[in-house]
N, C-alpha and C positions, 0 to 999 in steps of 0.2 A: 607655708613651705617648711620643710624639715632640712636640717643641716647635718652633714656628715663630715667629720674632720679626720683625715688620715695622715698621721705623722710618721708612718712606718718606714719611709725612706730617708736616708741621711740628706740633710740640706734641701729637702723638698717637702712642701706642705700641700696636700691635695684637699680641696674643699669641694663638696658636692652639695648643691641645693636641689631638692626634689619634692614633688608632690605626686598625686595619683597619675598625672598625665605627662609631666615634664621632668627632665633631668638636666641640670647645668653643672658642668665640671670645670674647675680651674686649678691648674697646678702652678704653684709659686716656687721658684728657685730661691729659697730663703732659709736662713738658719732658724732653729727652733724658737728663739726668743722673739721672732717676728710673726708668730702665729696670730696674735691679736690684730696686728696691722693687716695681715693677709685676709683674715675673716672680715674685718671692717671694709677693706677694699672690695671684697667679693660682694658684700651687701650693697655698698654705695654704687658700684658699677651697674647693679641691677635695680637701683632705686627701691630697695627693699628696706623696710623699717625693722629693726631688731625685735620690735614687739610683735611682729607677724610670724616669727619663728615658732613653730608648733612643737618642736622637739630637736634634740641634738644627739647624734651618735658619734662615738669616738672609737677608733681602732686601738685596741690594746693587745699586749702579748707579743708584739714584734716592734722593732725599731729601737731607737735610743731611749735611755732612761729619762733624760731631761725632756725630750720631745713628748714622751708619753705623759710624764708628770705635768707638763705645762698644758697639754690638751685636756687632760681630765680636770685639772684645776679650773681652766676656763669654762668648761661645760658645767661643772658643779656650781661655780659662781653664778652663771647665767640661770641655772635651775633655781638657785636660792632666790634670786631677784624676781624672776618671772614665773616661777612655779610651773615650769614645762617639763615634760618627761625626758629622761636620759636613757641611753643604751650604751653599754660597753660591748663592742662587737669584734669579731675576728676579721682579719684581712680578707678572708674568703667572701665575706658578706658585702664587700665594697662593690663588687661587680653588678649586683642587683639591689640597689638601695630601696627601691619601691616595695620590696618584700618586707622591709622593716616597719612600714607604716602600721601594719596590724599589731606588731609588737609594741610600738609606741602607744597605740590606743589601749591595749591591754594594761600596760604599766600605768598609763594616765588614769584609767578608771580605778585601779587599785589605790594609787597614791592620793588621788583627789577624793575618792570615796571615804578613805580612812583618815584623810587630812594628815598624812605622814609624808615627810620628805625622804626620798630615796636617792642616795648619791651613788656615783660609780667610783670604783677603785681602779687605780692604775695597776696593770699586770705587766710584768716584764719578761723578756725573753731569756734573761740570764742575770747573773749577779752584777751589781754596779762595779765599774772599774775606774772610779774617780781617782785621779792622780797616778794612774798607771800608764 
C-alpha cells in the first residue's frame, strides 16, 4: 500500500492509503505537530505494518509552512530508513491517487537501480510569516 499525506488545510491532516484496487481516506482534525500520531493511528486502525508501505507522497506548494515542513521531514525520514520511493505532489493530484503508482514505480526503479537516495523538498505557497 502507498501513503499520501495532505497537510494543505489548516488544522486538518488528510491521509490516504491506496493500491491498485483500493483507496482508504481519513481526515484528522489535528494540528500539524500531530501528523506522526495521525499516520500511526491510520496504520494501526487498518492493522497495517509500516514496513508494508511501498511509497509516500506528500502535498507541497500549498498549506502552512510548518505543516509542509513536518510532512516532508516525516516522509524523508521514512524513506531513509526503509528506502521507499517518495513523491512531492500538487494538491490537484490528491483526487486520483492511484495515478501516482506509475510515478512511484519509475522513481523506485531509478533510485534503486542507481543506489541513490532521492529526497523531496518542501515547497511553500508564500514567504514564511513567523512572528507576524
